[in-house]
N, C-alpha and C positions, 0 to 999 in steps of 0.2 A: 238613324242613330246606329253606331257601330258598337260592338262589344267592348272595345277598348274604353269607351266612355263610362261604362257602368261596372266593369269587372273589379274585384278586389285584387289588388296587387300585393297585398300582404298575405301570402299563402302559407299555411302550416302544413307541412308534409312529414312523412316518416319514411324510413327504409324498410324493405321487406324483412330485414332481420330484427327490427324492433319488435317488442312483445305487445300482446294484447293489453297488458297492464299499462305500459307506456302510452298506448293509444287512448285508454280510458282516462288516464291523468291529463293528457293534452286536451282532449275533448272537453273535459270538465273545466280546466284552467282557462281556456280561450273561449268557452261557451260556443262551440261550433258542432257541426254534426257530420262533417265530411273531411276525410283525410286522403289526399292523393299520396300514392306511394311511388317514390322515385328511386332511380339507381344513383350511382356516384356521379353521373354526368348530368344529373337533374332532369332526366327523361322520365316521363310518366309511364310506369309499368303496371299500375293497378290502382285501385280505390277501395278504401274501407269507410263504411258509414257507421253511424251510431246503431242502425238496425242490424248491420252485419255482426257487430260486437254483442249485441243483446242476444242474437240467435246462436252465437257461439258459447255464451256463458251458461253455466249450469243453472237449472231452475232453482228458484228460491224455496221450492217445495221439498227439495232433496234434504234428507236429514244430515247426510255427510256430503257437502258440496266438494267437488273436485277443484281445489285451489290451483292445481298444476296447469289448469287451462290458461290461466293468466300469463304463464310463462311461455306459451306458444308463440312462435313468430307470426307476424301479420301475413306473411306469404301463404300461410295455411288458410286464411279466411278471406283474403282480398279478392275482389273482382278483377279479372284480367280482360284484355281486349276491350277497354272501355271507350265510350264516345268522347271525343274532345272537339274543342272549337278553336278558332283563331281570332286574334284581336280585331281583324278587319271584317269579321262576319257581321252581318246585320242582326240587330236584336230580335226583330220579328222572325228571322229565320231560326235562331236558336230557341225562340219560344215554341216554335213548332216541334223542334226536336224534343224539348221538355215534355210536350203534350203527347207526342206519338210514342215515345219511349218510356214515359212515366218515370223520368229520372228526377232527382232532387238537386243535382249540381252538375256543372260542366267545367272540367279543367280546361284552361285556355293555354294553347301551345303556340310558340313562335320560334322558328329555327330549330324545331325539335325539342326545345326546352319549356319547362313550366314557367309561365309568366304571370298567371292570374287564375282566378276561379269565379264562376258565376253560379249563384244559387237561385232556387225558386223565389226566395225572399227578395233577392236583388231584382228579379224580373217584375215581381208584384209592386215593389216600390217605384220602379221605373214607370210602370203603368200609371200609378197614382200621380207621379210628377208630370207625365205627359198630359193627363187629363186636367191637371190643375186642381184636383180634389183636395190637395193639401194646403190650399190657400183660401182666404175668405172670398166666397164667390157664391153664385146661384146657378142652378142647373135647369135648363129649359129643353124640353123634347117637342119636336115639331114634326108632324106628318106632311110630307111634300110629294108632289108628282116626280117621278124619276125622269126628268128632262134636263137638257143642257141649259145651264145658266140659272137654275133655281137657287143655288147657294148664294149667287151674287144678289139675287132679289131679296133673300132673307137677310143677308148681312147689311143691306142698305138700311134696314130698320134699326139695327144695332148701331150703325154709324150715325144715324139721326140723333140717337140718345147719347152719343159720345161714350158708348160702353165698350170697354176693352174685352175682346174675346180671348179667353185663355186656351180653349181647345174646341175642336169640332170633330165629332165622330159620326160616321154614316153607317147605318146597318139596314138590312132588309126589313120590310114590313111583313110580319107573319100573316096578316089578314089580307093584304092586297098586293099582288105581284107587281103592279105598276106604280107602286108607291115606295118611298124611302123614309126612314126616320133619321132626323138630324138630332143628335144629342150635343147641345151647346152649353159650354160652361163659360159664364160671363163674370167679369170682375165687378160685380155690383151686388149689394145685399138685398135690395128691394127692386125686383124686376117687373113689378106689376104694370108700370106704364109701358114697358117694352112689350109685355104680353098683350096688353090692350091694343097697341098699334099692330102687332103681328096679326091679331084677329081681324082688325079693320082691313088689313091688306088681304084677307081671305085665307090666312094660313091656319091650319088645324093644330093648336097647341094641346098636346097630350099631357104635359106636366110643366109646371104645377097646375093641377085641375082638381082640387079637392072639393068635396061637397060643402056648400055654404061659403065658398071663396068669392069675395066680391072684388071686382076690378074697377 
């Protein structure tokens, strides 16, 4: 999946000459937390976040707050030399950028111009959609040997039950290096018969596996 498929194309931005007061008003009105700062050619030259504004504003503990701070231009508080993305970047690549740089948003640039924005919330929702967790479904985790063809053997059981698989995630087994964990979300509300057949085939079903659970 590429960034173009998940980015917000309605981007609210301001100019460096706009004031902190104007930024506060826009953030509140549109219920957003990030504002790309652009020049007249719609090129991104900075970024202002909700946190930047909070850090710039006077403390509520001051007896006489400095109201003049609200009239300062955003160029005084904006972050410069920011990280940007491209619409054709892969979503998993920008997810790494979010993690490594601890950022909350990524302006998306094409032809040098601002064309979209991706936030941490967008990435989270994209993950939810990819896993199918937002649809009526059941979650099954299976420990399998890390060998070629094992996924095919597992999915034969689901095929037998005419169960539609929404997603399959594979991650390392923390206990055994030679094993993997398959996290499968299937479009069925009662997976007990599938779990029973998985175990008959010798697969180690880790979840669901609650005390007192009868198959």
